PLY file of the C-alpha trace (Angstrom):
ply
format ascii 1.0
element vertex 129
property float x
property float y
property float z
element edge 128
property int vertex1
property int vertex2
end_header
153.66 71.73 -94.46
155.41 71.19 -91.14
159.17 71.53 -90.84
161.25 69.61 -88.22
164.73 70.57 -87.15
167.32 67.85 -86.47
170.56 69.17 -84.93
173.39 67.04 -86.18
176.08 68.53 -83.94
173.92 68.49 -80.71
175.00 71.94 -80.01
172.66 74.50 -78.31
174.85 77.58 -78.32
175.03 78.39 -81.93
173.27 76.66 -84.80
174.00 77.37 -88.46
172.25 76.14 -91.56
174.93 73.50 -92.27
174.36 71.98 -88.80
170.56 71.67 -89.27
168.71 69.37 -91.63
165.15 70.45 -92.61
162.73 67.54 -92.96
159.25 67.96 -94.31
156.28 65.67 -93.75
156.75 64.27 -97.21
160.09 63.13 -96.42
159.24 61.05 -93.39
157.74 57.60 -93.65
156.02 57.62 -90.31
153.82 60.82 -89.92
152.38 59.57 -86.54
155.69 59.44 -84.80
156.25 61.48 -81.62
158.49 64.59 -82.11
162.04 64.28 -80.84
162.74 65.58 -77.38
165.33 68.40 -77.34
168.67 67.15 -75.79
169.08 70.27 -73.36
165.71 69.72 -71.59
166.06 66.00 -70.45
169.48 66.04 -68.78
168.81 69.06 -66.66
165.56 67.93 -65.24
166.58 64.33 -64.12
169.49 65.49 -61.77
167.24 68.08 -60.18
164.67 65.60 -59.48
167.07 63.13 -58.11
168.60 65.77 -55.82
165.19 66.90 -54.68
164.20 63.31 -53.82
167.49 62.80 -51.94
166.95 66.07 -49.97
163.44 65.00 -49.10
164.69 61.56 -47.93
167.29 63.27 -45.81
164.65 65.35 -44.14
162.40 62.42 -43.34
165.37 60.31 -42.10
166.41 63.23 -39.91
162.98 63.34 -38.41
162.81 59.57 -37.85
166.28 59.27 -36.38
165.64 62.31 -34.08
162.39 60.70 -32.87
163.91 57.34 -32.18
166.92 58.94 -30.67
164.76 60.32 -27.86
164.41 56.77 -26.60
167.54 54.86 -27.54
171.04 55.65 -28.72
170.86 59.42 -28.02
174.65 59.77 -28.47
174.63 58.35 -31.90
171.24 59.24 -33.37
171.11 62.94 -32.09
174.17 64.13 -34.06
173.24 62.01 -37.11
169.71 63.62 -37.12
171.31 67.08 -36.87
173.76 66.52 -39.80
171.01 65.05 -41.96
168.66 67.91 -41.23
171.41 70.52 -42.10
172.16 68.67 -45.29
168.54 68.50 -46.35
168.11 72.26 -45.70
171.27 73.10 -47.56
170.01 71.09 -50.55
166.70 72.89 -50.47
164.25 70.07 -49.61
160.63 70.45 -50.47
160.00 69.45 -46.83
161.81 72.12 -44.80
159.36 71.73 -41.87
160.33 68.08 -41.51
164.00 68.85 -41.69
163.68 71.62 -39.05
161.70 69.19 -36.85
164.53 66.63 -37.37
167.01 69.27 -36.29
165.05 70.14 -33.23
164.68 66.48 -32.24
168.38 65.89 -32.82
169.16 68.79 -30.48
166.52 67.39 -28.04
168.35 64.03 -28.11
171.54 65.67 -27.00
169.68 67.66 -24.22
168.07 64.39 -22.99
171.51 62.83 -22.95
172.89 65.73 -20.93
170.10 65.53 -18.49
170.55 61.69 -17.97
174.26 62.12 -17.43
173.61 64.98 -14.91
170.82 63.20 -12.97
171.90 59.57 -13.07
175.59 59.78 -13.88
174.90 57.30 -16.65
173.82 57.44 -20.20
171.03 54.94 -19.76
167.42 55.35 -18.64
166.76 54.35 -15.01
163.00 53.87 -14.78
163.13 51.49 -11.58
164.01 54.54 -9.39
0 1
1 2
2 3
3 4
4 5
5 6
6 7
7 8
8 9
9 10
10 11
11 12
12 13
13 14
14 15
15 16
16 17
17 18
18 19
19 20
20 21
21 22
22 23
23 24
24 25
25 26
26 27
27 28
28 29
29 30
30 31
31 32
32 33
33 34
34 35
35 36
36 37
37 38
38 39
39 40
40 41
41 42
42 43
43 44
44 45
45 46
46 47
47 48
48 49
49 50
50 51
51 52
52 53
53 54
54 55
55 56
56 57
57 58
58 59
59 60
60 61
61 62
62 63
63 64
64 65
65 66
66 67
67 68
68 69
69 70
70 71
71 72
72 73
73 74
74 75
75 76
76 77
77 78
78 79
79 80
80 81
81 82
82 83
83 84
84 85
85 86
86 87
87 88
88 89
89 90
90 91
91 92
92 93
93 94
94 95
95 96
96 97
97 98
98 99
99 100
100 101
101 102
102 103
103 104
104 105
105 106
106 107
107 108
108 109
109 110
110 111
111 112
112 113
113 114
114 115
115 116
116 117
117 118
118 119
119 120
120 121
121 122
122 123
123 124
124 125
125 126
126 127
127 128
């Protein structure tokens, strides 16, 4: 004989006998039904996964923006890559290496911009000489 607990009040801190209904296999019509999931397990895991995906996305976006920023829009993409990398690291991404690389590329964008301003006196590449 198998007992199944059904919590009527959906409370997890303190359960008494009046809050719990005991159901036996004989009382249920469908014996092949899947067991109920506990309400405290599902809500906690979904936001964590969403936050993890968001942090991973920030790390990848930081890397891409830092890489593209080396060629164009240094002034805009460099600081954006730095901020996104710091947010990804603060949210504990599963890709910390990619976030650190995005941070380094964002800083490199600003260094390239400083060199261009110092050498050419402009914020644009001058390949013609």
